[in-house]
N, C-alpha and C positions, 0 to 999 in steps of 0.2 A: 811206174808207180808214182803217184803224186805225194809229195811230202806235206804233212800238215804241221802247224805250229807246235803241236804237242809232241811230235816225234822225238826231238832231242830230250825232252823231259822223261819220256818213257824209257828211252835208251839209257839215259843217265841213271834212273832208279834201278833198272835191271843190272847195269854194270856195277853200281855201288853195292847192291845186295850180293851179287855173285862174288865179288872180290872180298868183301868183309866177312861173309859167312864161310867162305872157302879157304881163308888164310890160316894155316896151321899156327903161325907165330902169334897172331891175334887171339886165336882160340885157346892157346896155351897160357895166356896171361892169367886166366882164372882156371882153377881145377875143375870147375863145372862147365867150362866153355863159355862162349858169349853168344847169346841169341840176338838175331838182327830182325827188326820189325819195321814196317812202315806204319803200323798201328799196333800199339801194345795191347796184348790180350791176356797176359798173365803177370804174375808177380815174382818171377825168378830173376835173380841178380847174378852177375852183371848182365846188362843188355844194351844194345844199341838201337837207335831209331833213325831211319831215313826220314828226315823231316820236310820242311817247306822248300819249295822251289820258286824261283822268280825268273822269268825269261824276258829279254829285250831283243826281239828280232830286228835285224837290219837288212832289209831286202833292197839291193841296188841293182841297176841294170846289168852290171858286169859280174856280180857275185852275190851270193846269199850267205849270211852267217848270223849266228845268234849268240848273244851273251847270256849265260845262265848262271844264276846264283843258287847255291844249294846248302842246306843246313843238315848236319848229322850230329846226333847227341848220343852220349853214353852215360849210363847210370850205374852206380856201384854202391853197395852198402858195406864194403870192406872198411875196416878201421883205417882212418887216414885217407889221404887222397892219392896215394901211390898207384893203386890199381887203375883208377879212372884216368890218371895222367898217362899211364902206360898204354891204355886203350886209345886215348886221343893221339898219342905220338905215333902209334902204329897205323891208325886210320889216316893220319896226315900223310904219312909216307905212301900208303897203298893207293890213295885217291889222287895222287899228284901225277899229272901227265908226264913229267920228267922221269918218273919211275915206271912207266909203261902202262898206266891206266888208260883205257880206251873205251870207246862207245861203238857198238856194232852199227854199221851203216853211216857213221859220221867220222869226220876227222876232227881231232882236238888240236886247234891252233895254239892253245895255251890252257893250262888248268892247274890251279894251286890253291892251297889253303890261305885265306886272307886274315883269319882271326881265330883264336882259340880262347875260350873263357872257361875256367875251372871254378866251380863254386858249390856251396851247399844248397841243395834243392829246397824249395819252400816247405817241404814236409819235415825238415829239420833232421832227417835220418840218412838221406841219400846224397852222395856226392855226384855232381853232374859236370860233364864236359860238353861244351857246345863248340862245334867246329863249323866255320863258314868257308865255302869254296866258291871260286869264280872260274868259269870255263868259257872259252871262246870256241864255238862249235860250228862246223860247216858240213853240209851233206857230202858224203863220200862220192 
């Protein structure tokens, strides 16, 4: 099977969704659970969104690997920022290659959170956490 340039992005989104939606600790942070979307379709809080990706492929004669940047956001309307910070902290742990995060069909050479920003969303009601990740991916 020939790999396409989008293969690591598809594998990354599937892996992010599976681990974030299936983690009991993350889901227990809110009594309502935490919905995970790649496109928000309702107004239930808290929720997470698998956001934008950016890929820099590096194909060489001896090996092929790709640098992928990915953004994940969480939104909460709980009073204060504790809930959104707890969601961000758990997601940071879950999506780190050092803690077992993996992509089907690919090897993660490295993968970690590079930045977290916690702030009040522009609607003035919602607390937002934005996490940026960097992964070095190679076909398995």
